[in-house]
N, C-alpha and C positions, 0 to 999 in steps of 0.2 A: 254652664254647666262644666265640671272640673274634666282634666284630662283622664281620669281612674273611668269615670261614669263614659265617657265618651267612648273610650276604647272598650271596655264591657259591652256597650252597646252595639258596636261595630264587630264584634267579634261573636256576638248572639246572632247579627244578622246573617255572617258569612257562613254561622254553622247551618242555620235555617236553609238559605240558599243552597248549600252541599246537600242536605236532606231531602230538597224538593226536586234536585235533579237527580238524585238517585234513585226516587221511588218510581214506582211504573203503576199505571193505574191497570188493574183488573178486573176484567170485565167477563162475565159470563157468558158465553156463545157456544152453540153446537157447531159452529163452522170450524173446518180445518184451518192450521194456518195459510195453506194456500189459497183459502177463499178470502180468506181476512185481508192477504196481500191483494188481492185481485179487486176487493170491493174497495179497499183503502185508495188504491190507486183510481178508480174509476170517479170517486167521492173528491178525491184532491182535483182532478181535472175539472170536475164539474163546478166545485168551489171556486176555483182559477177563473172560470167563466163566468160565473155569476158577479164575481168582484170586477172582472174586466168590463162587464154591462153596467155594473154600478158606476163605475166611474167615469163610462162615456156618457150616460144619461145624467149624470150630475154634473158634467162640466158642458153638457150640451148647449145651455142658454149662454154661455160666454164665449160661444162661435161664432153667433151672430152679431151683427150691429145693428144700431138702433133702428134705422129704418125697416129692418126686417120685423120689427116689435112694435107696431105703432100703439097698440092698446095698452102698452104698459106705461105705469108711471115712471119717471125717471129714477126717485128716489122714494123710498118710504114716506117720506115727510109730504110728498104732493099725491099720494093717494087719499 
């Protein structure tokens, strides 16, 4: 690809990124601004808790040594 086309592609990408960062999501709701702030605050904390639980359960298996899990094969090839 030549330098002119590459520069044009980069400029287009930069414009798209700027446009995306400047747009806001307009969603109809009958809640007032204070209620929206309160609900979003609670949902943010809930999402953080769910993500923490996900990470803890995802990594749970690796916290045990082989003796604690005698029924599992050592590798997928051994099953």
